[in-house]
RODO-2510 file (C-alpha; in nm, 4 decimals, decimal comma):
residues 520
     n   res          X          Y          Z
     1     m   -13,5819    -0,5338    -8,5020
     2     h   -13,2379    -0,6867    -8,4315
     3     n   -13,0767    -0,3246    -8,4073
     4     n   -13,4141    -0,2304    -8,2069
     5     h   -13,3328    -0,0672    -7,8447
     6     f   -13,5225    -0,3443    -7,6334
     7     f   -13,3379    -0,6389    -7,8280
     8     l   -13,0235    -0,4387    -7,7731
     9     r   -13,0914    -0,4414    -7,3902
    10     i   -13,1259    -0,8094    -7,3976
    11     l   -12,7890    -0,8640    -7,5757
    12     a   -12,6007    -0,5877    -7,3621
    13     q   -12,7023    -0,7961    -7,0362
    14     q   -12,5773    -1,1210    -7,1971
    15     l   -12,2451    -0,9662    -7,3126
    16     r   -12,2249    -0,8206    -6,9721
    17     q   -12,1903    -1,1796    -6,8605
    18     i   -11,9413    -1,2673    -7,1223
    19     l   -11,6987    -0,9772    -7,1386
    20     t   -11,7009    -0,8218    -6,8000
    21     y   -11,3220    -0,8395    -6,6786
    22     a   -11,2212    -0,9595    -7,0633
    23     r   -10,9149    -0,8041    -7,2138
    24     l   -10,9297    -0,6849    -7,6010
    25     k   -10,6618    -0,8391    -7,7957
    26     q   -10,7415    -0,7625    -8,1300
    27     c   -10,9171    -0,5172    -8,3107
    28     f   -10,9207    -0,4723    -8,7180
    29     s   -11,0601    -0,4291    -9,0495
    30     q   -10,9976    -0,6521    -9,3624
    31     e   -11,3176    -0,5432    -9,5332
    32     k   -11,4701    -0,1909    -9,6115
    33     d   -11,7542    -0,2192    -9,4062
    34     e   -11,6607    -0,4969    -9,1411
    35     l   -11,4953    -0,4520    -8,7986
    36     v   -11,3648    -0,7128    -8,6068
    37     i   -11,3034    -0,6983    -8,2361
    38     g   -11,1602    -0,9856    -8,0480
    39     f   -11,1682    -1,0784    -7,6638
    40     e   -10,9587    -1,2855    -7,4472
    41     r   -11,1931    -1,3845    -7,1486
    42     q   -11,0823    -1,4740    -6,7763
    43     n   -11,1337    -1,8646    -6,8444
    44     g   -10,9021    -1,8018    -7,1483
    45     d   -11,1461    -1,8589    -7,3998
    46     d   -11,1686    -1,6037    -7,7333
    47     f   -11,4842    -1,4218    -7,8078
    48     w   -11,5313    -1,2303    -8,1228
    49     i   -11,7628    -0,9382    -8,2507
    50     k   -11,7585    -0,8746    -8,6171
    51     c   -11,9672    -0,5679    -8,6747
    52     c   -12,1132    -0,5978    -9,0694
    53     f   -12,2220    -0,2108    -9,1258
    54     s   -12,2775    -0,2191    -9,5142
    55     s   -12,5590     0,0413    -9,6754
    56     q   -12,7797    -0,2388    -9,7192
    57     f   -12,7624    -0,4460    -9,4119
    58     s   -12,5910    -0,3809    -9,0816
    59     t   -12,5738    -0,6031    -8,7848
    60     l   -12,3630    -0,7557    -8,5113
    61     q   -12,2385    -1,1211    -8,5456
    62     f   -12,0453    -1,3782    -8,2909
    63     p   -11,8250    -1,5901    -8,5053
    64     s   -11,6736    -1,8939    -8,2514
    65     q   -11,3390    -1,8521    -8,4162
    66     f   -11,1920    -1,5958    -8,6977
    67     h   -10,8707    -1,6171    -8,8923
    68     r   -10,7037    -1,2839    -8,9516
    69     a   -10,5868    -1,2310    -9,3215
    70     g   -10,2368    -1,1997    -9,3993
    71     r   -10,2710    -0,9067    -9,6060
    72     n   -10,4708    -0,6101    -9,6508
    73     s   -10,5964    -0,5549    -9,3100
    74     i   -10,5591    -0,2618    -9,0681
    75     d   -10,5119    -0,2457    -8,7056
    76     l   -10,7840    -0,0013    -8,5324
    77     f   -10,8342     0,1689    -8,1655
    78     s   -10,4562     0,0256    -8,0474
    79     d   -10,5007     0,2463    -7,7643
    80     l   -10,7928    -0,0055    -7,6256
    81     l   -10,5184    -0,3165    -7,6893
    82     l   -10,4975    -0,5397    -7,3604
    83     h   -10,7682    -0,3160    -7,1600
    84     e   -10,9866    -0,4934    -6,9418
    85     v   -11,3811    -0,4600    -6,9708
    86     q   -11,5678    -0,2692    -6,6884
    87     d   -11,9072    -0,2816    -6,7873
    88     v   -12,1437    -0,3536    -7,0880
    89     y   -12,4768    -0,1485    -7,1450
    90     v   -12,7160    -0,0132    -7,3601
    91     f   -12,8112     0,3336    -7,3897
    92     e   -13,1131     0,4886    -7,2547
    93     n   -13,3742     0,4750    -7,5228
    94     e   -13,0830     0,4873    -7,7999
    95     r   -12,9775     0,1663    -8,0425
    96     a   -12,6575     0,1655    -7,9509
    97     i   -12,4288    -0,0718    -7,6795
    98     g   -12,1197     0,1028    -7,4501
    99     l   -11,8298    -0,0840    -7,3601
   100     d   -11,6675     0,0670    -7,0361
   101     f   -11,2622    -0,0035    -7,0497
   102     l   -11,0128     0,0622    -6,7759
   103     g   -10,8679     0,3928    -6,8134
   104     q   -11,2346     0,6039    -6,8627
   105     q   -11,2590     0,4691    -7,2288
   106     t   -11,5631     0,3752    -7,4073
   107     l   -11,6230     0,1981    -7,6960
   108     v   -11,9467     0,2487    -7,8451
   109     l   -12,1475     0,0559    -8,1016
   110     k   -12,3748     0,2638    -8,2370
   111     l   -12,6730     0,0572    -8,4396
   112     f   -12,8382     0,3213    -8,6547
   113     g   -12,8862     0,1077    -8,9937
   114     n   -12,7385     0,2431    -9,2846
   115     r   -12,5678     0,4748    -9,0074
   116     s   -12,4199     0,2180    -8,8158
   117     n   -12,0638     0,2805    -8,6728
   118     v   -11,8161     0,1960    -8,3769
   119     i   -11,6854     0,5161    -8,1907
   120     l   -11,4135     0,5450    -7,9176
   121     f   -11,4524     0,8053    -7,6009
   122     q   -11,2055     0,8812    -7,3542
   123     e   -11,3179     1,0620    -7,1011
   124     g   -11,6369     1,1256    -7,2485
   125     e   -11,4889     1,3089    -7,5682
   126     h   -11,4951     1,1675    -7,9325
   127     v   -11,1358     1,0077    -7,9831
   128     a   -11,1496     0,8102    -8,3256
   129     q   -11,4585     0,6177    -8,5148
   130     f   -11,4659     0,3392    -8,7510
   131     q   -11,6458     0,4701    -9,0343
   132     k   -11,4911     0,7917    -9,1001
   133     k   -11,7714     0,9055    -9,3906
   134     l   -12,0049     0,9911    -9,1209
   135     s   -11,8994     1,3234    -9,0302
   136     k   -12,1639     1,3792    -8,7832
   137     d   -12,0530     1,1314    -8,5545
   138     y   -11,7106     1,3517    -8,5230
   139     e   -11,9527     1,5819    -8,3116
   140     l   -12,0741     1,2896    -8,0699
   141     v   -12,0642     1,3614    -7,6986
   142     l   -12,0850     1,0337    -7,4544
   143     p   -12,3219     1,1514    -7,2073
   144     e   -12,5574     1,2715    -7,4843
   145     l   -12,6212     0,9373    -7,6288
   146     h   -12,8505     0,8822    -7,3361
   147     r   -13,1733     1,0096    -7,4365
   148     s   -13,3922     1,0594    -7,0834
   149     i   -13,7635     1,0717    -7,1536
   150     d   -14,0429     1,1005    -6,8888
   151     q   -14,2328     0,7880    -6,8913
   152     d   -14,4441     0,7787    -6,5858
   153     f   -14,8116     0,8053    -6,5537
   154     d   -14,8231     1,1756    -6,5662
   155     a   -14,6376     1,2229    -6,8410
   156     f   -14,8141     0,9434    -7,0260
   157     e   -15,1574     1,0928    -6,9173
   158     a   -15,0325     1,4001    -7,0516
   159     a   -14,9535     1,2871    -7,3967
   160     d   -15,3002     1,1739    -7,4215
   161     g   -15,1832     0,7870    -7,4096
   162     d   -14,9635     0,8558    -7,7085
   163     y   -14,6951     0,5738    -7,6143
   164     k   -14,5027     0,6798    -7,9188
   165     a   -14,4104     1,0085    -7,7248
   166     l   -14,2742     0,8268    -7,4059
   167     y   -14,1226     0,5080    -7,5675
   168     p   -14,0118     0,6290    -7,9426
   169     t   -13,7889     0,3050    -7,9495
   170     l   -14,0919     0,0739    -8,0069
   171     g   -14,0703     0,1190    -8,3897
   172     k   -14,2828     0,0093    -8,6542
   173     e   -14,2974    -0,3708    -8,4956
   174     g   -14,4319    -0,2081    -8,1941
   175     a   -14,6985    -0,0233    -8,3506
   176     a   -14,8300    -0,3112    -8,5307
   177     y   -14,8305    -0,5147    -8,2311
   178     f   -15,0455    -0,2198    -8,0267
   179     d   -15,2664    -0,2127    -8,3380
   180     a   -15,3345    -0,5618    -8,3601
   181     f   -15,4418    -0,5701    -7,9896
   182     g   -15,6856    -0,2841    -8,0475
   183     y   -15,4582    -0,0223    -7,8395
   184     a   -15,6408     0,2996    -7,9995
   185     t   -16,0216     0,1447    -7,8290
   186     k   -15,9023     0,0881    -7,4392
   187     s   -15,9429     0,3540    -7,2030
   188     l   -15,6688     0,5475    -7,0796
   189     q   -15,5704     0,3179    -6,7725
   190     g   -15,6265     0,0188    -7,0376
   191     q   -15,3767     0,1423    -7,2387
   192     w   -15,1385     0,2098    -6,9734
   193     e   -15,1950    -0,1277    -6,8306
   194     f   -15,1102    -0,2899    -7,1678
   195     l   -14,7979    -0,0698    -7,2053
   196     q   -14,6898    -0,1941    -6,8829
   197     q   -14,7718    -0,5446    -6,9543
   198     t   -14,5760    -0,5025    -7,2891
   199     l   -14,2830    -0,4004    -7,1763
   200     e   -14,2444    -0,6348    -6,8854
   201     n   -14,2737    -0,9248    -7,1819
   202     l   -14,0468    -0,7395    -7,3764
   203     s   -13,7998    -0,7363    -7,0773
   204     e   -13,7837    -1,1445    -7,1449
   205     p   -13,5757    -1,2880    -7,4002
   206     h   -13,8101    -1,5061    -7,6291
   207     i   -13,6637    -1,3997    -7,9567
   208     s   -13,7915    -1,5028    -8,2794
   209     i   -13,6684    -1,5167    -8,6530
   210     v   -13,9251    -1,4923    -8,9296
   211     e   -13,9764    -1,4738    -9,2946
   212     t   -14,1507    -1,1477    -9,3611
   213     t   -14,2341    -0,9705    -9,7350
   214     k   -13,9185    -0,7533    -9,7158
   215     g   -13,7283    -1,0886    -9,6195
   216     i   -13,5702    -1,2261    -9,2926
   217     g   -13,6470    -1,0655    -8,9845
   218     l   -13,5852    -1,0887    -8,6001
   219     t   -13,8349    -0,9962    -8,3380
   220     i   -13,9016    -1,0143    -7,9551
   221     f   -14,2880    -0,9664    -8,0062
   222     p   -14,5317    -1,2526    -7,9817
   223     i   -14,5899    -1,4113    -8,3268
   224     h   -14,8661    -1,5699    -8,5321
   225     g   -14,7664    -1,8785    -8,7426
   226     d   -14,4254    -2,0452    -8,7520
   227     a   -14,0545    -1,8912    -8,7002
   228     l   -13,7645    -2,0117    -8,8788
   229     f   -13,5687    -2,0149    -8,5600
   230     q   -13,6560    -1,9449    -8,2159
   231     s   -13,4077    -1,8527    -7,8476
   232     q   -13,3560    -1,6837    -7,5520
   233     d   -13,0114    -1,6545    -7,6243
   234     a   -12,9696    -1,3263    -7,8073
   235     v   -12,6139    -1,4201    -7,9685
   236     e   -12,7151    -1,7312    -8,0869
   237     a   -13,0404    -1,5500    -8,2310
   238     l   -12,8449    -1,3099    -8,4048
   239     n   -12,5758    -1,5362    -8,5513
   240     q   -12,8763    -1,7199    -8,7338
   241     f   -13,0360    -1,4228    -8,8024
   242     y   -12,7106    -1,3278    -9,0209
   243     s   -12,7003    -1,6679    -9,1437
   244     l   -13,0699    -1,7048    -9,2682
   245     h   -13,0532    -1,2889    -9,3914
   246     y   -12,8077    -1,4533    -9,6601
   247     s   -12,8991    -1,7864    -9,7090
   248     i   -13,2631    -1,6848    -9,7679
   249     g   -13,3501    -1,3160    -9,7205
   250     e   -13,0549    -1,1927    -9,9145
   251     f   -13,1502    -1,4492   -10,1926
   252     r   -13,4740    -1,3880   -10,2679
   253     r   -13,3963    -1,0187   -10,2387
   254     e   -13,1306    -1,0331   -10,5135
   255     k   -13,3423    -1,2633   -10,7123
   256     g   -13,6220    -1,0210   -10,7413
   257     l   -13,3769    -0,7257   -10,7959
   258     l   -13,2303    -0,9372   -11,1019
   259     i   -13,5351    -1,0300   -11,2416
   260     e   -13,6964    -0,6177   -11,2285
   261     l   -13,3604    -0,5208   -11,3736
   262     l   -13,3284    -0,7947   -11,6690
   263     t   -13,6978    -0,7399   -11,7435
   264     k   -13,6979    -0,3827   -11,7727
   265     q   -13,3785    -0,4127   -11,9917
   266     r   -13,5670    -0,6618   -12,2199
   267     v   -13,8677    -0,4415   -12,2600
   268     k   -13,6716    -0,1368   -12,3414
   269     a   -13,4759    -0,3760   -12,6214
   270     i   -13,7979    -0,4839   -12,7427
   271     h   -13,9034    -0,0932   -12,7700
   272     y   -13,5845    -0,0052   -12,9411
   273     l   -13,6204    -0,2956   -13,1698
   274     e   -13,9744    -0,1995   -13,2910
   275     s   -13,8626     0,1538   -13,3235
   276     l   -13,5857     0,0200   -13,5540
   277     t   -13,8638    -0,1569   -13,7213
   278     k   -14,0862     0,1263   -13,7881
   279     q   -13,8034     0,3549   -13,8999
   280     q   -13,7026     0,1033   -14,1702
   281     h   -14,0833     0,0830   -14,2684
   282     v   -14,0978     0,4605   -14,3004
   283     r   -13,8054     0,4439   -14,5490
   284     e   -13,9644     0,1596   -14,7726
   285     v   -14,2822     0,3677   -14,8305
   286     n   -14,0922     0,6750   -14,8943
   287     l   -13,8965     0,7829   -15,2048
   288     a   -13,4879     0,7411   -15,1741
   289     y   -13,3336     1,0787   -15,0718
   290     e   -13,1299     1,1011   -15,3907
   291     e   -13,4587     1,0951   -15,5941
   292     i   -13,5920     1,3524   -15,3870
   293     g   -13,3142     1,5664   -15,4254
   294     n   -13,3150     1,5066   -15,8254
   295     i   -13,6939     1,6409   -15,8092
   296     l   -13,5939     1,9567   -15,6037
   297     m   -13,3153     2,0524   -15,8670
   298     a   -13,5819     2,0007   -16,1212
   299     f   -13,8099     2,2219   -15,9980
   300     l   -13,5819     2,5097   -15,8297
   301     h   -13,7748     2,7960   -15,9995
   302     l   -14,0976     2,6457   -15,8052
   303     i   -13,9454     2,6579   -15,4652
   304     p   -14,0412     2,9685   -15,2657
   305     a   -13,7746     3,1198   -15,0256
   306     g   -13,7965     3,0189   -14,6577
   307     a   -14,0380     2,7549   -14,7395
   308     k   -14,0781     2,4604   -14,4805
   309     s   -14,2216     2,2418   -14,7362
   310     v   -14,3351     2,2324   -15,0857
   311     e   -14,5287     2,0173   -15,2998
   312     l   -14,3809     1,9105   -15,6395
   313     e   -14,4194     1,6443   -15,9458
   314     d   -14,3128     1,3136   -15,8554
   315     f   -14,1716     1,2304   -16,2282
   316     y   -14,0480     0,8723   -16,0722
   317     h   -14,3698     0,7512   -15,9760
   318     g   -14,6455     0,9618   -16,0733
   319     g   -14,8716     1,2324   -15,8771
   320     t   -14,7270     1,4757   -15,6188
   321     i   -14,5120     1,4662   -15,3284
   322     q   -14,4905     1,6867   -15,0151
   323     i   -14,1290     1,7583   -14,9539
   324     k   -13,9830     1,8899   -14,6179
   325     l   -13,7302     2,1888   -14,6351
   326     n   -13,5087     2,3734   -14,3933
   327     p   -13,6183     2,7303   -14,4295
   328     l   -13,3050     2,8938   -14,3996
   329     l   -13,1666     2,6990   -14,7012
   330     s   -13,1816     2,7595   -15,0652
   331     g   -13,3681     2,5556   -15,2873
   332     p   -12,9757     2,3908   -15,4040
   333     e   -12,8736     2,3876   -15,0170
   334     n   -13,1802     2,2009   -14,9399
   335     a   -13,1290     1,9622   -15,2176
   336     e   -12,7658     1,9022   -15,1237
   337     n   -12,8957     1,8048   -14,8229
   338     y   -13,0963     1,5171   -14,9055
   339     y   -12,7708     1,4246   -15,1444
   340     r   -12,5986     1,4316   -14,8254
   341     k   -12,8598     1,1749   -14,6609
   342     a   -12,8738     0,9957   -14,9781
   343     k   -12,4723     0,8897   -14,9415
   344     n   -12,4733     0,8095   -14,6147
   345     y   -12,8198     0,5936   -14,6432
   346     v   -12,5653     0,2615   -14,7140
   347     k   -12,4315     0,3306   -14,4399
   348     e   -12,6819     0,3619   -14,2205
   349     i   -12,8664     0,0905   -14,3450
   350     a   -12,5864    -0,1648   -14,2654
   351     h   -12,5680     0,0225   -13,9296
   352     w   -12,9550    -0,0229   -13,8905
   353     q   -12,9495    -0,4269   -13,9742
   354     a   -12,6437    -0,4310   -13,7221
   355     n   -12,8346    -0,2520   -13,4433
   356     v   -13,1399    -0,5080   -13,5337
   357     d   -12,9272    -0,8413   -13,5118
   358     r   -12,7566    -0,6971   -13,2092
   359     k   -13,0897    -0,6183   -13,0394
   360     q   -13,2549    -0,9541   -13,1063
   361     a   -12,9246    -1,1172   -12,9993
   362     e   -12,9594    -0,9233   -12,6658
   363     i   -13,3316    -0,9956   -12,6347
   364     a   -13,2995    -1,3147   -12,6770
   365     l   -12,9721    -1,3144   -12,3992
   366     l   -13,2038    -1,1661   -12,1731
   367     g   -13,4616    -1,4142   -12,1871
   368     e   -13,2168    -1,6704   -12,1257
   369     q   -13,0987    -1,5204   -11,8279
   370     l   -13,4468    -1,4312   -11,7133
   371     g   -13,5464    -1,8063   -11,7181
   372     q   -13,2172    -1,9233   -11,5475
   373     i   -13,3039    -1,6659   -11,2761
   374     s   -13,6597    -1,7667   -11,2374
   375     v   -13,5712    -2,1172   -11,1722
   376     a   -13,2432    -2,0485   -10,9209
   377     e   -13,3480    -2,1847   -10,5910
   378     n   -13,0446    -2,0790   -10,4096
   379     r   -12,7810    -1,8112   -10,3864
   380     k   -12,4938    -2,0553   -10,5630
   381     q   -12,7271    -2,0504   -10,8613
   382     l   -12,7972    -1,7010   -10,8740
   383     k   -12,3876    -1,6025   -10,8087
   384     p   -12,2952    -1,5796   -11,1992
   385     f   -12,5633    -1,3424   -11,2532
   386     l   -12,4769    -1,0962   -10,9336
   387     p   -12,2129    -0,8760   -11,1036
   388     l   -12,4938    -0,7273   -11,3441
   389     l   -12,6344    -0,5767   -10,9853
   390     r   -12,3333    -0,4214   -10,9322
   391     v   -12,3470    -0,0189   -10,9842
   392     q   -12,0009     0,1465   -10,9511
   393     t   -11,9794     0,5145   -10,9251
   394     t   -11,7301     0,7250   -11,0755
   395     a   -11,6357     1,0014   -10,8396
   396     v   -11,6163     1,3568   -11,0458
   397     a   -11,3640     1,6196   -10,8593
   398     d   -11,5363     1,9691   -10,8545
   399     a   -11,8204     1,8160   -11,0382
   400     p   -12,0311     2,1587   -11,0081
   401     d   -11,7619     2,3669   -11,0992
   402     l   -11,7084     2,1819   -11,4447
   403     p   -11,8182     2,4176   -11,7368
   404     f   -12,0123     2,1514   -11,9604
   405     k   -12,3445     1,9715   -11,9550
   406     q   -12,3287     1,6564   -11,6978
   407     f   -12,5734     1,3522   -11,6695
   408     e   -12,5349     1,0226   -11,4684
   409     t   -12,6800     0,6783   -11,5491
   410     d   -12,6463     0,3586   -11,3409
   411     g   -12,3545     0,5305   -11,1923
   412     w   -12,1951     0,6265   -11,5516
   413     v   -12,1217     1,0124   -11,5557
   414     i   -12,1569     1,1645   -11,8934
   415     w   -12,0143     1,5100   -12,0108
   416     v   -12,1802     1,6797   -12,3134
   417     g   -11,9997     2,0180   -12,4489
   418     k   -12,2135     2,3222   -12,4882
   419     n   -12,0657     2,4738   -12,7855
   420     a   -11,7770     2,5171   -13,0310
   421     k   -11,4819     2,6181   -12,7657
   422     n   -11,6737     2,4254   -12,5304
   423     n   -11,6651     2,1007   -12,6926
   424     d   -11,2554     2,1444   -12,7379
   425     l   -11,2090     2,2004   -12,3664
   426     l   -11,4228     1,8963   -12,3191
   427     t   -11,2414     1,6865   -12,5402
   428     l   -10,8915     1,8098   -12,5223
   429     k   -10,8384     1,9044   -12,1462
   430     y   -11,0960     1,6869   -11,9590
   431     a   -11,1483     1,3605   -12,1288
   432     k   -10,9015     1,1109   -12,0767
   433     k   -10,7489     0,8481   -12,3130
   434     f   -10,9926     0,5962   -12,2067
   435     d   -11,3059     0,7735   -12,1821
   436     i   -11,5837     0,6963   -12,4636
   437     w   -11,6010     0,9875   -12,6928
   438     l   -11,9408     1,0273   -12,9011
   439     h   -12,0427     1,2551   -13,1951
   440     a   -12,3395     1,2581   -13,4295
   441     r   -12,1824     1,1686   -13,7644
   442     d   -12,1441     1,4107   -14,0736
   443     v   -12,2949     1,7235   -13,8850
   444     s   -12,1943     1,9637   -13,6128
   445     g   -12,3231     1,8906   -13,2749
   446     s   -12,1642     1,8765   -12,8921
   447     h   -11,8990     1,6265   -12,8076
   448     v   -12,0144     1,3767   -12,5505
   449     v   -11,7702     1,1943   -12,3338
   450     i   -11,8670     0,8618   -12,0981
   451     r   -11,6171     0,8735   -11,8034
   452     n   -11,4318     0,5695   -11,7727
   453     p   -11,1483     0,6161   -11,5200
   454     q   -11,1113     0,2677   -11,3959
   455     q   -11,0637     0,1379   -11,7906
   456     r   -11,4042    -0,0941   -11,7512
   457     t   -11,6120    -0,2438   -12,0284
   458     v   -11,8971     0,0314   -12,1119
   459     p   -12,2289    -0,1291   -12,1198
   460     k   -12,3982    -0,1156   -12,4575
   461     h   -12,7044     0,0588   -12,2732
   462     i   -12,4776     0,3164   -12,1371
   463     v   -12,3217     0,3830   -12,4742
   464     e   -12,6640     0,4115   -12,6531
   465     k   -12,7855     0,6388   -12,3416
   466     a   -12,4836     0,8642   -12,4474
   467     a   -12,5151     0,8467   -12,8485
   468     e   -12,8994     0,9814   -12,7731
   469     l   -12,7952     1,2964   -12,6259
   470     a   -12,5048     1,3135   -12,8799
   471     a   -12,7915     1,3247   -13,1421
   472     h   -13,0078     1,5270   -12,9483
   473     f   -12,7656     1,7978   -12,9311
   474     s   -12,6783     1,8028   -13,3000
   475     k   -12,8054     1,9110   -13,6210
   476     r   -13,0012     1,6202   -13,6539
   477     a   -13,2213     1,6436   -13,3382
   478     t   -13,5411     1,6404   -13,5474
   479     e   -13,4457     1,3188   -13,7398
   480     s   -13,6109     0,9823   -13,6428
   481     l   -13,3026     0,8303   -13,6637
   482     c   -12,9213     0,9342   -13,5888
   483     p   -12,6048     0,7621   -13,6864
   484     v   -12,3520     0,8412   -13,3692
   485     i   -11,9810     0,7736   -13,3949
   486     v   -11,8437     0,6145   -13,0677
   487     t   -11,4827     0,5795   -13,0288
   488     s   -11,2219     0,5693   -12,7283
   489     k   -11,0940     0,9298   -12,7205
   490     k   -10,7740     0,8355   -12,7632
   491     y   -10,8391     0,8096   -13,1561
   492     v   -10,9798     1,1889   -13,1274
   493     r   -10,6991     1,4582   -13,2019
   494     k   -10,7078     1,7941   -13,3233
   495     t   -10,4523     1,9716   -13,5760
   496     k   -10,4045     2,3538   -13,5580
   497     d   -10,5377     2,4368   -13,8560
   498     l   -10,8711     2,3133   -13,7489
   499     l   -11,1752     2,5380   -13,6338
   500     p   -11,2930     2,5562   -13,2685
   501     g   -11,4944     2,2100   -13,2237
   502     q   -11,3153     2,0438   -13,5070
   503     v   -11,1348     1,7308   -13,4647
   504     i   -11,0128     1,4139   -13,6192
   505     v   -11,0983     1,0767   -13,5401
   506     d   -10,8348     0,8642   -13,6705
   507     r   -11,0653     0,5124   -13,5648
   508     e   -11,4638     0,4881   -13,5793
   509     e   -11,4881     0,1650   -13,3180
   510     e   -11,8680     0,1764   -13,3874
   511     v   -12,1497     0,3833   -13,5108
   512     v   -12,4699     0,3209   -13,3212
   513     l   -12,7990     0,4031   -13,4675
   514     v   -13,0167     0,6250   -13,2172
   515     k   -13,3351     0,8372   -13,1600
   516     p   -13,2600     1,1975   -13,0536
   517     t   -13,3446     1,1878   -12,6760
   518     f   -13,2863     1,4196   -12,4440
   519     w   -13,3051     1,2758   -12,0702
   520     e   -13,2436     1,3605   -11,7425
***
């Protein structure tokens, strides 16, 4: 409720006493989502407002002092420097505070959750704003920020006692409070009296900071149970709220997110390892590819054209064997297909074992990390693991107009070629040398690129997801597991004698064995 209209009304009253006739001496930003506003009061004291407007958490803070960094800071709203504050107020039925300055200039602290902003108006017209990404704020007109709502008894009676229609700013906490006191069971007159008594109570600054299932909360409604902090000072309460949010609430939120993230990754790794183990068992109980090729060559005369399978004598182990065939290939071509698989079998086994070892190590590491996170009691102990939560998105210019398939997972963009010519376009024109290039090994298929303009280390699970796509969009799409080449795009080149889609890979940095999978 720290950005609720009724709390902001209390805060504005207190700020009016502090800031009236104070001069704006600094206004700057040195963090992406943070604006610092410094005032010099008539008694010579400084007063600071720090506007923290991240996508996860937006609030005001009032540090007792603030030292501007020597670098990476930028001045904002310079037209207001040395101007004197004339009034501070909350906008009618709105989550915004206005600071009027001499010269008909108004600085608005718009506290709309993840759409919070600071906007400067001159004679009621928009002049500048802090968060430039909030494009709709450019259209705001100062007088329209006041929301006039008829809130007398006649309007209440016309709304059949629906207090939300008259006071939408009471919010979810107000609704819970009204429900707890059986508002719906009261008579219309009883509801009106309860509403008026509640509004009178909210005008008195009884502020509590409490711990909820969603984190740390600030409320001006009466509470049941113990509070982490209580005060009649809105400035002091917001400072405590900011501190407790990060020391307790944010710690528990991040700890929960880390446990959820690593648990999912560990379960996925376990399932992947089980898939690898199952595939090895299938190989052990089936004939070797070379033996199947020999059987086909020995009985070419028994293979009907266009057959999807054939049952032949197994002269290696006795009895008969059912062999799958490609109906589009002749008998010798099907045998050659099995010989090719046999040729790659030794390499695939090596890659298979490498993947097994890697997954076992990954499962062990995730288990160790989960154990350390579970026993963490403060943010300092959690700090080494916080980078795991940072999902960085890569902007793709004119993405809708790109000519190939596009996928995105955990902020990483993956491109997939549509055909041979399109593969050339993707690899030779759009992909950059530090992008990751993937292709199903020894068969035709789509070129796949993981975009990496910032030259970061691509997480293994992202490589595997891209490899699944490369396997799916290849001639090995129906196989249980498919080896996929992984390398930097700088090691991929094309000579003039090659057909569309054909390239030369100078260095295979890695080969991963994955199950062909299409995901969105």
